[in-house]
DRENKE-783568 format. One record per residue (C-alpha): residue number from 0; residue in one letter; y, x, z. Coordinates in nm, 2 decimals, decimal comma, always signed. Layout:
N
+-----+------+--------+--------+--------+
! seq ! type !     c2 !     c1 !     c3 !
+-----+------+--------+--------+--------+
! NUM !    a !      Y !      X !      Z !
...
+-----+------+--------+--------+--------+
END
This chain:
289
+-----+------+--------+--------+--------+
! seq ! type !     c2 !     c1 !     c3 !
+-----+------+--------+--------+--------+
!   0 !    m !  -0,80 !  +3,10 !  +7,83 !
!   1 !    q !  -0,80 !  +3,23 !  +7,47 !
!   2 !    f !  -0,90 !  +2,89 !  +7,34 !
!   3 !    l !  -0,63 !  +2,72 !  +7,55 !
!   4 !    i !  -0,36 !  +2,95 !  +7,41 !
!   5 !    y !  -0,48 !  +2,87 !  +7,06 !
!   6 !    l !  -0,47 !  +2,49 !  +7,13 !
!   7 !    i !  -0,11 !  +2,52 !  +7,25 !
!   8 !    i !  +0,01 !  +2,75 !  +6,96 !
!   9 !    y !  -0,18 !  +2,61 !  +6,67 !
!  10 !    p !  +0,02 !  +2,28 !  +6,64 !
!  11 !    i !  +0,35 !  +2,48 !  +6,65 !
!  12 !    l !  +0,22 !  +2,69 !  +6,36 !
!  13 !    w !  +0,12 !  +2,39 !  +6,16 !
!  14 !    i !  +0,46 !  +2,23 !  +6,21 !
!  15 !    i !  +0,62 !  +2,55 !  +6,09 !
!  16 !    s !  +0,39 !  +2,56 !  +5,79 !
!  17 !    i !  +0,50 !  +2,22 !  +5,66 !
!  18 !    l !  +0,88 !  +2,29 !  +5,68 !
!  19 !    p !  +1,05 !  +2,29 !  +5,35 !
!  20 !    f !  +1,14 !  +2,64 !  +5,25 !
!  21 !    r !  +1,51 !  +2,59 !  +5,30 !
!  22 !    v !  +1,45 !  +2,48 !  +5,66 !
!  23 !    l !  +1,19 !  +2,75 !  +5,70 !
!  24 !    y !  +1,45 !  +3,02 !  +5,63 !
!  25 !    v !  +1,70 !  +2,87 !  +5,86 !
!  26 !    f !  +1,44 !  +2,89 !  +6,13 !
!  27 !    s !  +1,36 !  +3,25 !  +6,02 !
!  28 !    d !  +1,73 !  +3,34 !  +6,08 !
!  29 !    f !  +1,69 !  +3,22 !  +6,44 !
!  30 !    v !  +1,36 !  +3,41 !  +6,48 !
!  31 !    y !  +1,54 !  +3,72 !  +6,35 !
!  32 !    f !  +1,82 !  +3,68 !  +6,61 !
!  33 !    m !  +1,57 !  +3,65 !  +6,89 !
!  34 !    t !  +1,34 !  +3,93 !  +6,76 !
!  35 !    y !  +1,62 !  +4,18 !  +6,69 !
!  36 !    h !  +1,89 !  +4,10 !  +6,94 !
!  37 !    i !  +1,70 !  +3,96 !  +7,24 !
!  38 !    i !  +1,34 !  +4,08 !  +7,23 !
!  39 !    r !  +1,43 !  +4,40 !  +7,05 !
!  40 !    y !  +1,08 !  +4,42 !  +6,91 !
!  41 !    r !  +0,98 !  +4,78 !  +6,84 !
!  42 !    k !  +1,34 !  +4,87 !  +6,77 !
!  43 !    k !  +1,30 !  +5,22 !  +6,91 !
!  44 !    t !  +1,00 !  +5,28 !  +6,67 !
!  45 !    v !  +1,20 !  +5,15 !  +6,37 !
!  46 !    r !  +1,50 !  +5,37 !  +6,44 !
!  47 !    e !  +1,28 !  +5,68 !  +6,49 !
!  48 !    n !  +1,10 !  +5,61 !  +6,16 !
!  49 !    l !  +1,42 !  +5,56 !  +5,97 !
!  50 !    k !  +1,56 !  +5,89 !  +6,10 !
!  51 !    l !  +1,24 !  +6,07 !  +6,01 !
!  52 !    a !  +1,19 !  +5,92 !  +5,67 !
!  53 !    l !  +1,55 !  +5,89 !  +5,55 !
!  54 !    p !  +1,73 !  +6,18 !  +5,72 !
!  55 !    n !  +1,99 !  +6,20 !  +5,44 !
!  56 !    l !  +2,14 !  +5,86 !  +5,53 !
!  57 !    s !  +2,41 !  +5,81 !  +5,80 !
!  58 !    e !  +2,36 !  +5,62 !  +6,12 !
!  59 !    k !  +2,56 !  +5,33 !  +5,97 !
!  60 !    e !  +2,33 !  +5,32 !  +5,67 !
!  61 !    h !  +2,02 !  +5,33 !  +5,89 !
!  62 !    l !  +2,16 !  +5,03 !  +6,08 !
!  63 !    v !  +2,22 !  +4,83 !  +5,76 !
!  64 !    i !  +1,86 !  +4,89 !  +5,66 !
!  65 !    e !  +1,73 !  +4,82 !  +6,01 !
!  66 !    k !  +1,89 !  +4,47 !  +6,02 !
!  67 !    k !  +1,78 !  +4,38 !  +5,66 !
!  68 !    f !  +1,43 !  +4,50 !  +5,75 !
!  69 !    y !  +1,40 !  +4,27 !  +6,06 !
!  70 !    s !  +1,53 !  +3,98 !  +5,86 !
!  71 !    h !  +1,27 !  +4,04 !  +5,59 !
!  72 !    m !  +0,99 !  +4,09 !  +5,85 !
!  73 !    c !  +1,06 !  +3,75 !  +6,00 !
!  74 !    d !  +1,07 !  +3,59 !  +5,66 !
!  75 !    m !  +0,73 !  +3,75 !  +5,58 !
!  76 !    f !  +0,57 !  +3,64 !  +5,90 !
!  77 !    l !  +0,68 !  +3,28 !  +5,85 !
!  78 !    e !  +0,57 !  +3,29 !  +5,49 !
!  79 !    m !  +0,23 !  +3,39 !  +5,61 !
!  80 !    i !  +0,23 !  +3,08 !  +5,83 !
!  81 !    k !  +0,36 !  +2,87 !  +5,54 !
!  82 !    t !  +0,04 !  +2,97 !  +5,35 !
!  83 !    m !  -0,14 !  +2,72 !  +5,57 !
!  84 !    s !  +0,00 !  +2,43 !  +5,37 !
!  85 !    i !  +0,16 !  +2,58 !  +5,05 !
!  86 !    s !  +0,03 !  +2,44 !  +4,72 !
!  87 !    e !  -0,10 !  +2,65 !  +4,44 !
!  88 !    e !  +0,19 !  +2,54 !  +4,22 !
!  89 !    e !  +0,44 !  +2,66 !  +4,48 !
!  90 !    m !  +0,26 !  +2,99 !  +4,52 !
!  91 !    d !  +0,26 !  +3,04 !  +4,15 !
!  92 !    k !  +0,64 !  +3,00 !  +4,14 !
!  93 !    r !  +0,70 !  +3,24 !  +4,43 !
!  94 !    f !  +0,45 !  +3,52 !  +4,37 !
!  95 !    e !  +0,41 !  +3,63 !  +4,01 !
!  96 !    f !  +0,17 !  +3,90 !  +3,87 !
!  97 !    t !  +0,34 !  +4,05 !  +3,57 !
!  98 !    n !  +0,06 !  +4,24 !  +3,40 !
!  99 !    l !  -0,27 !  +4,07 !  +3,48 !
! 100 !    g !  -0,39 !  +4,19 !  +3,14 !
! 101 !    l !  -0,45 !  +4,54 !  +3,28 !
! 102 !    f !  -0,66 !  +4,39 !  +3,56 !
! 103 !    k !  -0,86 !  +4,18 !  +3,31 !
! 104 !    e !  -0,92 !  +4,49 !  +3,09 !
! 105 !    l !  -1,06 !  +4,68 !  +3,39 !
! 106 !    e !  -1,28 !  +4,39 !  +3,48 !
! 107 !    s !  -1,43 !  +4,39 !  +3,13 !
! 108 !    q !  -1,56 !  +4,75 !  +3,20 !
! 109 !    q !  -1,80 !  +4,60 !  +3,45 !
! 110 !    k !  -1,70 !  +4,83 !  +3,73 !
! 111 !    s !  -1,56 !  +4,74 !  +4,07 !
! 112 !    i !  -1,19 !  +4,80 !  +4,13 !
! 113 !    s !  -1,02 !  +4,97 !  +4,42 !
! 114 !    i !  -0,66 !  +4,84 !  +4,48 !
! 115 !    m !  -0,42 !  +5,08 !  +4,66 !
! 116 !    c !  -0,10 !  +4,94 !  +4,81 !
! 117 !    g !  +0,14 !  +4,98 !  +5,10 !
! 118 !    h !  +0,29 !  +4,76 !  +5,36 !
! 119 !    y !  +0,57 !  +4,67 !  +5,14 !
! 120 !    a !  +0,75 !  +4,35 !  +5,04 !
! 121 !    s !  +0,49 !  +4,06 !  +5,07 !
! 122 !    y !  +0,15 !  +4,22 !  +5,13 !
! 123 !    e !  +0,03 !  +3,88 !  +5,26 !
! 124 !    w !  +0,09 !  +3,68 !  +4,95 !
! 125 !    v !  -0,07 !  +3,95 !  +4,74 !
! 126 !    l !  -0,40 !  +3,77 !  +4,83 !
! 127 !    s !  -0,31 !  +3,50 !  +4,58 !
! 128 !    l !  -0,44 !  +3,75 !  +4,32 !
! 129 !    n !  -0,78 !  +3,60 !  +4,38 !
! 130 !    k !  -0,68 !  +3,29 !  +4,19 !
! 131 !    y !  -0,66 !  +3,48 !  +3,87 !
! 132 !    i !  -0,95 !  +3,73 !  +3,87 !
! 133 !    n !  -1,32 !  +3,70 !  +3,79 !
! 134 !    f !  -1,44 !  +3,95 !  +4,05 !
! 135 !    e !  -1,47 !  +3,86 !  +4,41 !
! 136 !    g !  -1,17 !  +3,99 !  +4,60 !
! 137 !    f !  -1,21 !  +4,16 !  +4,93 !
! 138 !    a !  -0,92 !  +4,21 !  +5,17 !
! 139 !    i !  -0,97 !  +4,47 !  +5,45 !
! 140 !    y !  -0,81 !  +4,38 !  +5,78 !
! 141 !    k !  -0,83 !  +4,47 !  +6,15 !
! 142 !    r !  -1,00 !  +4,20 !  +6,36 !
! 143 !    l !  -0,78 !  +4,02 !  +6,62 !
! 144 !    a !  -0,88 !  +4,02 !  +6,99 !
! 145 !    n !  -0,85 !  +3,65 !  +7,02 !
! 146 !    p !  -1,14 !  +3,51 !  +6,81 !
! 147 !    y !  -0,97 !  +3,17 !  +6,75 !
! 148 !    f !  -0,66 !  +3,33 !  +6,61 !
! 149 !    d !  -0,88 !  +3,58 !  +6,42 !
! 150 !    k !  -1,05 !  +3,28 !  +6,25 !
! 151 !    l !  -0,71 !  +3,13 !  +6,18 !
! 152 !    v !  -0,58 !  +3,45 !  +6,01 !
! 153 !    r !  -0,91 !  +3,47 !  +5,81 !
! 154 !    d !  -0,86 !  +3,11 !  +5,70 !
! 155 !    i !  -0,50 !  +3,16 !  +5,60 !
! 156 !    r !  -0,57 !  +3,48 !  +5,41 !
! 157 !    s !  -0,88 !  +3,34 !  +5,24 !
! 158 !    k !  -0,70 !  +3,02 !  +5,12 !
! 159 !    f !  -0,68 !  +3,17 !  +4,76 !
! 160 !    k !  -1,05 !  +3,28 !  +4,76 !
! 161 !    a !  -1,01 !  +3,62 !  +4,92 !
! 162 !    t !  -1,30 !  +3,74 !  +5,13 !
! 163 !    l !  -1,19 !  +3,92 !  +5,44 !
! 164 !    i !  -1,39 !  +4,21 !  +5,58 !
! 165 !    t !  -1,31 !  +4,42 !  +5,88 !
! 166 !    t !  -1,25 !  +4,80 !  +5,85 !
! 167 !    k !  -1,60 !  +4,86 !  +6,00 !
! 168 !    e !  -1,75 !  +4,63 !  +5,74 !
! 169 !    t !  -1,59 !  +4,80 !  +5,44 !
! 170 !    i !  -1,83 !  +5,08 !  +5,36 !
! 171 !    p !  -2,15 !  +4,87 !  +5,42 !
! 172 !    t !  -2,01 !  +4,59 !  +5,20 !
! 173 !    i !  -1,91 !  +4,82 !  +4,91 !
! 174 !    e !  -2,25 !  +5,00 !  +4,94 !
! 175 !    s !  -2,46 !  +4,69 !  +4,94 !
! 176 !    n !  -2,26 !  +4,54 !  +4,65 !
! 177 !    y !  -2,31 !  +4,86 !  +4,45 !
! 178 !    k !  -2,68 !  +4,86 !  +4,51 !
! 179 !    i !  -2,73 !  +4,50 !  +4,38 !
! 180 !    g !  -2,47 !  +4,53 !  +4,10 !
! 181 !    k !  -2,22 !  +4,29 !  +4,25 !
! 182 !    l !  -1,87 !  +4,36 !  +4,12 !
! 183 !    g !  -1,56 !  +4,32 !  +4,34 !
! 184 !    a !  -1,20 !  +4,41 !  +4,39 !
! 185 !    f !  -1,12 !  +4,58 !  +4,72 !
! 186 !    g !  -0,77 !  +4,60 !  +4,86 !
! 187 !    f !  -0,67 !  +4,90 !  +5,06 !
! 188 !    a !  -0,34 !  +4,93 !  +5,26 !
! 189 !    s !  -0,36 !  +5,31 !  +5,23 !
! 190 !    d !  -0,04 !  +5,39 !  +5,42 !
! 191 !    q !  -0,17 !  +5,34 !  +5,77 !
! 192 !    s !  -0,20 !  +5,63 !  +6,01 !
! 193 !    p !  -0,57 !  +5,74 !  +6,04 !
! 194 !    k !  -0,74 !  +5,89 !  +6,34 !
! 195 !    v !  -0,71 !  +6,27 !  +6,33 !
! 196 !    f !  -1,02 !  +6,48 !  +6,30 !
! 197 !    p !  -1,06 !  +6,85 !  +6,20 !
! 198 !    s !  -1,15 !  +6,73 !  +5,84 !
! 199 !    t !  -0,85 !  +6,50 !  +5,81 !
! 200 !    y !  -0,64 !  +6,54 !  +5,50 !
! 201 !    w !  -0,28 !  +6,61 !  +5,56 !
! 202 !    s !  +0,01 !  +6,57 !  +5,31 !
! 203 !    k !  +0,38 !  +6,49 !  +5,30 !
! 204 !    f !  +0,47 !  +6,12 !  +5,30 !
! 205 !    m !  +0,85 !  +6,06 !  +5,29 !
! 206 !    g !  +0,89 !  +6,43 !  +5,34 !
! 207 !    i !  +0,69 !  +6,44 !  +5,67 !
! 208 !    e !  +0,36 !  +6,63 !  +5,70 !
! 209 !    t !  +0,12 !  +6,36 !  +5,83 !
! 210 !    p !  -0,25 !  +6,27 !  +5,82 !
! 211 !    i !  -0,34 !  +6,05 !  +5,52 !
! 212 !    h !  -0,60 !  +5,78 !  +5,46 !
! 213 !    t !  -0,82 !  +5,89 !  +5,17 !
! 214 !    g !  -1,08 !  +5,61 !  +5,20 !
! 215 !    a !  -0,98 !  +5,43 !  +4,88 !
! 216 !    e !  -1,01 !  +5,74 !  +4,67 !
! 217 !    s !  -1,33 !  +5,87 !  +4,83 !
! 218 !    l !  -1,51 !  +5,53 !  +4,80 !
! 219 !    a !  -1,39 !  +5,49 !  +4,44 !
! 220 !    k !  -1,54 !  +5,83 !  +4,36 !
! 221 !    k !  -1,87 !  +5,76 !  +4,54 !
! 222 !    f !  -1,93 !  +5,42 !  +4,40 !
! 223 !    d !  -1,77 !  +5,46 !  +4,05 !
! 224 !    m !  -1,48 !  +5,22 !  +4,09 !
! 225 !    n !  -1,17 !  +5,20 !  +3,88 !
! 226 !    i !  -0,86 !  +5,25 !  +4,10 !
! 227 !    i !  -0,51 !  +5,10 !  +4,06 !
! 228 !    f !  -0,18 !  +5,09 !  +4,24 !
! 229 !    l !  -0,03 !  +4,75 !  +4,33 !
! 230 !    r !  +0,35 !  +4,75 !  +4,33 !
! 231 !    t !  +0,52 !  +4,45 !  +4,48 !
! 232 !    k !  +0,89 !  +4,38 !  +4,44 !
! 233 !    k !  +1,11 !  +4,13 !  +4,62 !
! 234 !    i !  +1,32 !  +3,94 !  +4,37 !
! 235 !    k !  +1,51 !  +3,73 !  +4,62 !
! 236 !    r !  +1,43 !  +3,55 !  +4,94 !
! 237 !    g !  +1,09 !  +3,39 !  +4,91 !
! 238 !    y !  +1,02 !  +3,52 !  +4,56 !
! 239 !    y !  +0,81 !  +3,83 !  +4,46 !
! 240 !    q !  +0,67 !  +4,00 !  +4,16 !
! 241 !    a !  +0,37 !  +4,23 !  +4,15 !
! 242 !    s !  +0,24 !  +4,47 !  +3,89 !
! 243 !    f !  -0,05 !  +4,71 !  +3,85 !
! 244 !    e !  -0,05 !  +5,07 !  +3,75 !
! 245 !    l !  -0,37 !  +5,25 !  +3,66 !
! 246 !    l !  -0,45 !  +5,55 !  +3,89 !
! 247 !    a !  -0,79 !  +5,64 !  +3,75 !
! 248 !    e !  -1,07 !  +5,50 !  +3,53 !
! 249 !    d !  -1,31 !  +5,78 !  +3,61 !
! 250 !    p !  -1,21 !  +5,89 !  +3,96 !
! 251 !    k !  -1,51 !  +6,11 !  +4,03 !
! 252 !    n !  -1,38 !  +6,35 !  +3,76 !
! 253 !    v !  -1,03 !  +6,36 !  +3,91 !
! 254 !    p !  -0,96 !  +6,66 !  +4,15 !
! 255 !    d !  -0,99 !  +6,56 !  +4,51 !
! 256 !    f !  -0,68 !  +6,40 !  +4,67 !
! 257 !    e !  -0,50 !  +6,38 !  +4,34 !
! 258 !    i !  -0,53 !  +6,00 !  +4,33 !
! 259 !    t !  -0,41 !  +5,98 !  +4,69 !
! 260 !    e !  -0,11 !  +6,20 !  +4,61 !
! 261 !    t !  -0,02 !  +5,99 !  +4,31 !
! 262 !    f !  -0,04 !  +5,68 !  +4,53 !
! 263 !    l !  +0,19 !  +5,84 !  +4,79 !
! 264 !    r !  +0,45 !  +5,94 !  +4,53 !
! 265 !    l !  +0,45 !  +5,58 !  +4,38 !
! 266 !    l !  +0,49 !  +5,42 !  +4,72 !
! 267 !    e !  +0,76 !  +5,66 !  +4,82 !
! 268 !    k !  +0,96 !  +5,57 !  +4,51 !
! 269 !    q !  +0,93 !  +5,21 !  +4,59 !
! 270 !    i !  +1,05 !  +5,26 !  +4,95 !
! 271 !    y !  +1,35 !  +5,48 !  +4,84 !
! 272 !    e !  +1,46 !  +5,21 !  +4,60 !
! 273 !    q !  +1,47 !  +4,93 !  +4,86 !
! 274 !    p !  +1,37 !  +5,07 !  +5,21 !
! 275 !    e !  +1,45 !  +4,74 !  +5,39 !
! 276 !    y !  +1,12 !  +4,59 !  +5,26 !
! 277 !    y !  +0,89 !  +4,86 !  +5,41 !
! 278 !    l !  +0,71 !  +4,79 !  +5,74 !
! 279 !    w !  +0,90 !  +5,02 !  +5,97 !
! 280 !    t !  +0,75 !  +4,88 !  +6,29 !
! 281 !    h !  +0,42 !  +5,05 !  +6,24 !
! 282 !    k !  +0,38 !  +5,40 !  +6,38 !
! 283 !    r !  +0,31 !  +5,57 !  +6,05 !
! 284 !    w !  +0,42 !  +5,91 !  +6,17 !
! 285 !    k !  +0,27 !  +5,91 !  +6,52 !
! 286 !    h !  +0,08 !  +6,23 !  +6,42 !
! 287 !    k !  +0,28 !  +6,49 !  +6,24 !
! 288 !    k !  +0,31 !  +6,86 !  +6,20 !
+-----+------+--------+--------+--------+
END
């Protein structure tokens, strides 16, 4: 059954991927109408998140952000599908890295790099970074239940030389690379909600006391990795810029959780500036004090 579903849906995805961008965004407007007005996908979650994270704004302002967010989310989903057929030249025009010199400088230190980012703007096209770097780039993702779509997502996301590893494979991969001296760049979407244990680190994110993922920081400390923040900005529809900001070159000598706290403040600043580009559908605050 899973293979049959894949056989039915794959040709549709391929047709979408070869649409010119102008037509793609007309189709995205239709998808937005269906997702927001008809299906009402996770609308309750989005509204709860906006009220929690942006309590100073009025209901009318929340509604404006909500609609802009859904429109952006549909664009981003279709842009991921577009990656199936997009050329390198087109990707270069649409997703620009403004300060690759910092990344190259860190590579020259011959230490692996931990990249911390959030679910903001286009976190799918960030994977085009692998075209420009010397290290092997590893993107951490959650495996899909359908193995055929899982392979498709892996193929799409690895088009620009990214190596995908599951969350369970992350620590073993970093550890084995460290032992043999293989250098890599590991991307962590560090704004997801972790499972809660007695030892879980709690902090304020968008003013809400919530459990925080500290894996990027702890692994950087353990395996002597430089650690940077990746900031992505949406310039206009279909165009993005990304820049790097150094968080620590010697993380093991930075007080515990300081790097994570700095990351949270940088991501918050990004969200406050243009909240419509954050992924409000995920349940970031499902655990809170």
